[in-house]
C-alpha distance (Angstrom), angle and dihedral (degrees) to the residues before:
residue distance angle dihedral
X1 . . .
X2 3.76 . .
X3 3.75 93.3 .
X4 3.77 91.3 49.0
X5 3.81 90.5 50.9
X6 3.75 91.6 48.9
X7 3.81 92.7 49.5
X8 3.84 90.8 48.8
X9 3.79 89.9 50.5
X10 3.83 91.8 48.6
X11 3.79 92.4 48.6
X12 3.80 91.0 48.7
X13 3.85 90.9 48.5
X14 3.86 91.1 48.3
X15 3.87 90.7 50.4
X16 3.82 90.9 49.6
X17 3.79 91.9 49.1
X18 3.80 92.1 48.4
X19 3.84 89.9 50.3
X20 3.78 90.3 50.7
X21 3.83 91.7 48.2
X22 3.82 92.9 49.3
X23 3.85 91.0 51.7
X24 3.84 89.5 46.4
X25 3.82 92.5 50.6
X26 3.86 91.3 52.0
X27 3.75 99.0 40.9
X28 3.78 100.1 41.4
X29 3.85 94.1 84.5
X30 3.82 89.4 54.9
X31 3.82 92.1 54.2
X32 3.87 89.4 46.0
X33 3.80 93.3 54.2
X34 3.79 90.4 48.7
X35 3.77 90.1 51.2
X36 3.84 90.6 48.5
X37 3.82 91.6 55.4
X38 3.84 91.1 46.7
X39 3.74 93.1 50.1
X40 3.85 92.9 45.3
X41 3.82 92.2 53.6
X42 3.76 94.4 39.8
X43 3.83 92.4 52.5
X44 3.79 94.5 42.7
X45 3.78 94.9 -113.2
X46 3.80 86.8 122.1
X47 3.82 113.3 43.6
X48 3.80 113.0 -132.6
X49 3.80 89.2 -128.4
X50 3.83 88.0 63.3
X51 3.83 95.9 62.1
X52 3.78 96.6 80.9
X53 3.83 87.6 52.2
X54 3.85 90.7 54.7
X55 3.80 88.9 49.0
X56 3.77 92.1 52.2
X57 3.85 91.7 47.8
X58 3.81 92.5 54.2
X59 3.82 97.2 39.2
X60 3.84 98.1 46.3
X61 3.85 103.0 28.5
X62 3.73 119.2 15.3
X63 3.82 104.2 32.0
X64 3.91 94.0 47.4
X65 3.79 89.1 50.5
X66 3.79 91.0 50.8
X67 3.87 92.7 48.5
X68 3.84 91.1 46.3
X69 3.80 89.4 53.2
X70 3.83 89.8 49.1
X71 3.75 91.9 52.5
X72 3.79 97.1 41.7
X73 3.80 94.3 48.6
X74 3.91 95.1 47.1
X75 3.81 117.9 86.9
X76 3.89 107.7 -114.2
X77 3.83 90.7 -124.8
X78 3.79 90.4 63.9
X79 3.82 90.2 51.3
X80 3.92 90.0 53.5
X81 3.84 99.5 57.4
X82 3.77 96.2 138.6
X83 3.79 97.8 -169.6
X84 3.81 93.1 54.6
X85 3.83 93.3 41.4
X86 3.76 96.5 50.8
X87 3.73 97.0 42.0
X88 3.76 96.1 46.7
X89 3.77 91.5 44.0
X90 3.76 92.8 53.9
X91 3.77 90.6 53.1
X92 3.83 92.7 47.4
X93 3.82 91.6 52.2
X94 3.90 90.3 49.9
X95 3.79 90.2 49.8
X96 3.83 92.8 49.8
X97 3.73 94.4 47.8
X98 3.78 96.5 44.6
X99 3.84 93.4 46.1
X100 3.84 93.4 48.5
X101 3.79 91.2 49.1
X102 3.83 90.7 48.7
X103 3.84 94.9 46.1
X104 3.81 105.1 43.7
X105 3.85 111.2 103.1
X106 3.77 139.3 126.6
X107 3.80 91.8 -69.2
X108 3.79 100.8 37.8
X109 3.80 113.8 56.2
X110 3.85 130.0 -176.7
X111 3.79 94.0 -74.1
X112 3.79 97.9 55.1
X113 3.91 92.8 35.1
X114 3.79 92.7 51.7
X115 3.83 94.8 49.8
X116 3.82 88.4 44.9
X117 3.81 87.8 54.3
X118 3.78 89.3 50.0
X119 3.69 93.4 52.4
X120 3.79 88.8 48.4
X121 3.81 95.5 52.5
X122 3.83 101.3 32.8
X123 3.82 114.5 79.1
X124 3.82 123.4 -160.6
X125 3.75 91.6 -101.7
X126 3.79 102.3 142.2
X127 3.78 99.9 43.8
X128 3.83 97.9 34.9
X129 3.76 113.7 2.9
X130 3.71 105.3 60.6
X131 3.84 95.4 53.7
X132 3.80 92.7 37.9
X133 3.80 94.1 51.2
X134 3.82 94.3 43.4
X135 3.77 88.4 52.0
X136 3.82 90.8 51.3
X137 3.78 104.0 35.3
X138 3.82 103.7 20.4
X139 3.91 130.5 -116.1
X140 3.79 92.5 -47.8
X141 3.76 88.3 76.3
X142 3.80 95.1 65.1
X143 3.75 98.0 72.7
X144 3.81 98.5 56.6
X145 3.76 91.2 41.3
X146 3.80 93.0 54.4
X147 3.81 89.1 50.8
X148 3.81 89.6 57.3
X149 3.84 89.4 48.9
X150 3.80 89.1 55.0
X151 3.87 90.5 51.5
X152 3.85 91.6 47.7
X153 3.74 97.5 43.4
X154 3.75 101.3 39.9
X155 3.92 104.3 31.6
X156 3.78 111.9 13.7
X157 3.86 92.8 44.6
X158 3.82 94.4 44.5
X159 3.86 90.1 48.3
X160 3.76 94.0 51.1
X161 3.86 91.4 45.8
X162 3.77 89.5 51.0
X163 3.87 91.2 49.2
X164 3.85 89.6 47.2
X165 3.79 90.0 63.6
X166 3.76 93.7 58.2
X167 3.84 94.0 89.1
X168 3.79 108.0 116.0
X169 3.78 93.8 18.2
X170 3.77 90.1 133.3
X171 3.77 93.3 50.6
X172 3.81 96.7 44.1
X173 3.85 102.7 29.5
X174 3.75 133.4 -109.0
X175 3.83 94.4 -82.3
X176 3.83 91.5 58.4
X177 3.85 90.8 47.1
X178 3.80 91.1 49.6
X179 3.77 91.0 47.7
X180 3.83 91.7 52.1
X181 3.76 90.1 46.1
X182 3.84 93.6 53.2
X183 3.82 90.8 44.5
X184 3.77 91.4 52.3
X185 3.79 92.1 50.1
X186 3.86 93.3 45.5
X187 3.88 92.9 50.2
X188 3.79 92.8 51.4
X189 3.83 103.7 103.2
X190 3.85 97.2 -163.5
X191 3.78 101.2 77.6
X192 3.76 91.3 44.5
X193 3.83 90.3 51.9
X194 3.87 90.6 53.1
X195 3.76 93.6 46.7
X196 3.77 93.2 48.5
X197 3.80 88.8 49.2
X198 3.80 92.9 50.0
X199 3.94 89.0 50.2
X200 3.81 89.1 50.8
X201 3.81 89.2 50.8
X202 3.84 92.9 47.9
X203 3.83 91.4 48.9
X204 3.84 93.3 38.7
X205 3.80 90.1 -127.2
X206 3.82 118.8 174.7
X207 3.72 121.5 -160.4
X208 3.92 118.3 -130.8
X209 3.78 113.0 -91.7
X210 3.83 100.3 -104.4
X211 3.84 91.6 43.8
X212 3.80 91.7 48.1
X213 3.81 91.0 51.1
X214 3.74 92.7 49.4
X215 3.80 89.9 49.9
X216 3.83 88.9 48.8
X217 3.74 94.2 52.4
X218 3.85 92.0 51.5
X219 3.82 91.5 44.4
X220 3.85 91.8 51.7
X221 3.81 89.1 52.1
X222 3.79 95.2 56.2
X223 3.76 101.4 80.8
X224 3.85 99.9 42.5
X225 3.82 93.9 44.9
X226 3.80 94.0 45.3
X227 3.85 92.3 50.5
X228 3.83 91.4 44.5
X229 3.86 88.7 50.5
X230 3.86 90.9 50.9
X231 3.85 88.6 59.3
X232 3.79 90.6 47.1
X233 3.77 91.3 51.0
X234 3.81 92.4 50.7
X235 3.84 90.3 50.4
X236 3.82 91.1 47.6
X237 3.75 91.9 51.0
X238 3.74 92.3 52.0
X239 3.89 94.9 44.7
X240 3.78 92.1 49.7
X241 3.71 91.8 49.0
X242 3.83 91.1 49.6
X243 3.84 89.8 51.2
X244 3.80 90.6 48.9
X245 3.83 94.5 -116.0
X246 3.80 92.9 113.6
X247 3.73 135.7 33.0
X248 3.89 108.5 -128.2
X249 3.79 113.9 -123.7
X250 3.79 116.6 -97.0
X251 3.78 118.5 -116.5
X252 3.76 90.9 -118.0
X253 3.79 89.8 56.9
X254 3.78 95.3 60.8
X255 3.81 113.8 12.6
X256 3.84 94.2 68.1
X257 3.78 89.7 52.2
X258 3.80 91.0 48.8
X259 3.83 87.9 52.3
X260 3.80 91.9 50.4
X261 3.83 89.7 53.7
X262 3.81 96.4 48.0
X263 3.89 99.1 38.5
X264 3.83 114.0 15.5
X265 3.84 97.5 42.1
X266 3.89 98.2 55.2
X267 3.86 91.1 38.7
X268 3.75 89.8 51.5
X269 3.80 94.7 50.0
X270 3.83 89.8 45.3
X271 3.86 91.8 54.1
X272 3.80 96.7 40.1
X273 3.86 91.0 44.0
X274 3.80 91.9 50.8
X275 3.80 92.6 47.1
X276 3.87 90.2 47.9
X277 3.85 90.9 53.7
X278 3.83 90.6 49.2
X279 3.80 89.9 51.1
X280 3.81 91.4 53.3
X281 3.83 99.9 -103.0
X282 3.78 108.9 159.5
X283 3.81 95.6 -109.7
X284 3.78 116.5 138.7
X285 3.85 117.8 -147.2
X286 3.87 97.2 -118.5
X287 3.90 87.9 54.2
X288 3.85 89.7 45.9
X289 3.77 90.3 52.2
X290 3.83 91.1 51.1
X291 3.79 91.7 48.6
X292 3.79 91.8 54.9
X293 3.80 93.8 46.8
X294 3.74 90.2 47.9
X295 3.80 90.1 54.3
X296 3.92 88.0 49.8
X297 3.83 90.6 59.0
X298 3.83 119.0 104.6
X299 3.79 120.7 -98.5
X300 3.83 119.7 -67.5
X301 3.85 112.9 -96.4
X302 3.79 92.4 -145.6
X303 3.84 90.1 69.5
X304 3.79 86.6 74.5
X305 3.81 88.9 58.0
X306 3.79 91.4 53.8
X307 3.77 93.0 44.5
X308 3.81 88.6 54.7
X309 3.79 90.9 47.9
X310 3.80 94.9 50.9
X311 3.76 97.4 40.8
X312 3.86 99.7 -109.1
X313 3.80 124.5 148.6
X314 3.84 95.5 -79.4
X315 3.82 92.3 179.0
X316 3.85 88.1 64.0
X317 3.80 92.4 45.5
X318 3.79 92.8 48.6
X319 3.82 91.7 51.0
X320 3.76 91.4 53.1
X321 3.78 90.7 50.1
X322 3.76 90.6 48.0
X323 3.89 94.8 48.5
X324 3.81 93.4 46.8
X325 3.78 92.5 46.5
X326 3.79 92.9 49.2
X327 3.84 93.6 46.2
X328 3.73 95.0 43.3
X329 3.79 88.6 76.6
X330 3.77 86.4 75.4
X331 3.82 105.3 25.6
X332 3.80 95.5 45.9
X333 3.77 92.6 46.2
X334 3.79 89.0 53.5
X335 3.78 91.3 49.7
X336 3.78 90.5 51.1
X337 3.87 92.5 49.4
X338 3.81 90.5 50.2
X339 3.79 99.3 45.9
X340 3.79 113.2 20.7
């Protein structure tokens, strides 16, 4: 009996180590690109004035092309999984509402609170999650993961951008605040890119060769440039704070949000998904597992691009992304060992 227990323990330990190593092998390049951006800005190889330009390139060119390609290459039926869509959306809305309520204070207004909520509810599914989950669970994981991307890009992001425009609503009136909110949503290119991609998928449209190649080059640039820029933003925040031009974020302003992303989000999806299955919602167990693991991913790096664009405290957002990405080595591996 003792030998059998020891063998079982050794097998369990070996599986856990293998899971950690598989995560490490896939996520190491992401850390390396963030570090490259940090070193480039810290050493002056990348001027601080160039960082907004990099953000604009990713936000208006590379990332929309990547999202269009996602939508166009995914069968429409996979984008219309109602069980996954409704369950994940409910959890995202709860995360946004709870994080905004927790964050708002005399120092953190609607703009910073809303992007903090977005970074708490939006996992790094596109840049990290899809390849990681496919490597761990096989091709069947791609469909549910893409549905969660649609929710986060189209609804969660648009909601948080709308909320971020509520600063000054009392001074300028509700109509002005609503106008700013709608303008912020309409000028966000990411939902439009996904919707156009889904339309192309439904109509089975194929772009001409040269145009498709151009789109592919821009799409391939999205992830590395976005991660490089995250590192540069972190370095800029630290450099400006050292020069006295910027107050560094307090630990209590970003560590609780990072904890919400890493622990509350996957726990919420787990509980809501389990309840949905009991209530008869058409949610298959493999898709349920993918949803929970998606929620266990670190925060999406593209939120930093949006925070920069809309004038939020990007140093705070970048720190949340950095903390969740570093801690996810442990927390995501534990989630995989428990569920997969």
